[in-house]
C-alpha positions in Angstrom: 112.8 35.7 -21.4 112.8 37.9 -24.6 109.4 39.6 -25.0 107.4 38.8 -28.4 108.3 41.2 -31.2 106.0 40.1 -33.7 103.2 38.1 -32.7 100.9 36.1 -35.7 97.7 36.1 -34.1 96.3 34.7 -37.4 98.2 31.6 -36.4 97.3 31.2 -33.2 93.9 31.9 -33.3 92.4 29.9 -36.4 91.6 32.8 -38.3 93.0 33.4 -42.1 93.7 37.1 -42.5 94.4 39.7 -45.5 94.1 43.2 -45.8 90.8 44.6 -47.4 92.3 45.2 -50.4 94.3 42.4 -50.6 91.9 39.8 -50.1 90.3 38.0 -53.4 87.9 35.1 -52.1 84.2 36.5 -51.4 83.3 36.8 -47.8 81.1 33.5 -47.9 84.3 31.9 -49.0 86.3 33.5 -46.2 83.7 32.2 -43.5 83.6 28.7 -44.9 87.4 28.3 -44.6 87.4 30.2 -41.0 84.5 28.0 -39.8 86.2 27.0 -36.7 86.4 30.8 -35.8 83.1 31.5 -33.0 84.0 35.2 -32.6 83.5 38.4 -33.9 84.2 39.2 -37.8 85.3 41.9 -39.6 82.4 42.9 -42.7 84.1 41.1 -45.1 84.3 37.8 -43.3 88.0 37.9 -41.8 87.7 36.8 -37.9 88.7 39.7 -35.9 90.8 39.0 -32.6 89.7 41.2 -29.7 91.6 43.9 -28.6 91.5 42.2 -25.0 93.6 39.2 -26.5 95.9 41.6 -28.3 96.6 43.4 -24.9 97.2 40.0 -23.4 100.0 38.7 -26.6 102.1 41.6 -24.9 103.5 38.9 -22.3 104.3 36.3 -24.6 107.6 35.3 -25.6 108.5 34.7 -28.8 109.7 31.3 -28.2 106.3 30.7 -26.3 104.4 31.6 -29.3 106.4 29.8 -31.9 106.2 26.9 -29.8 102.6 27.3 -29.8 102.4 27.7 -33.3 104.3 24.3 -33.5 102.7 22.1 -31.3 99.3 22.9 -33.4 100.4 22.0 -36.4 101.1 25.4 -38.0 104.7 24.7 -39.1 105.2 27.9 -42.0 102.5 30.4 -40.3 105.2 32.8 -39.1 108.4 34.1 -40.5 111.8 33.2 -38.1 114.8 35.1 -37.5 113.6 38.6 -36.9 116.3 41.0 -35.5 115.2 42.5 -32.3 115.9 46.5 -32.5 114.4 46.9 -29.2 114.4 44.2 -26.8 112.3 45.9 -24.3 109.4 47.1 -26.4 106.8 44.4 -27.5 105.3 44.8 -30.9 101.9 43.5 -30.8 99.0 43.6 -33.4 96.7 42.1 -35.9 98.7 40.0 -38.6 98.5 40.1 -42.3 99.0 36.9 -44.0 101.2 37.1 -47.3 99.5 35.6 -50.6 101.6 32.5 -50.2 99.4 30.5 -47.8 101.3 26.9 -46.4 99.2 24.4 -45.5 97.3 25.0 -42.4 95.5 22.0 -40.6 92.3 24.0 -40.2 92.1 25.1 -43.6 92.7 21.6 -45.3 90.0 20.4 -42.9 87.4 22.4 -44.7 88.8 22.4 -48.1 89.3 17.8 -48.0 85.1 17.8 -46.7 84.0 20.0 -49.3 85.9 18.1 -52.1 85.1 15.1 -50.3 81.2 16.1 -51.0 81.5 17.5 -54.5 84.0 15.0 -55.4 85.8 17.6 -57.0 
């Protein structure tokens, strides 16, 4: 089985990641949108995946990670069709989400709840 070359942990864990310079929402908005996250956070409110979890990801295959995402309703949270340069060298780390954010079940739930309360 191919080892995981690129793991987009932000999709597996209900986190919503931006690089600090690209984040355009407030800390409070970040915490609201990622309210299911119960772990540590960066100073700007972004969920922080533990180093231990990142290390464990070295043993997850690409196909396994993609299947988990699909099963949880995260249909457009990763880029497929990566070309493996070194099949035996896993590349693992914290992911940064691009500006385009497709629908995510965890974020959509929070947004719908807020709209339901305010009517807007």
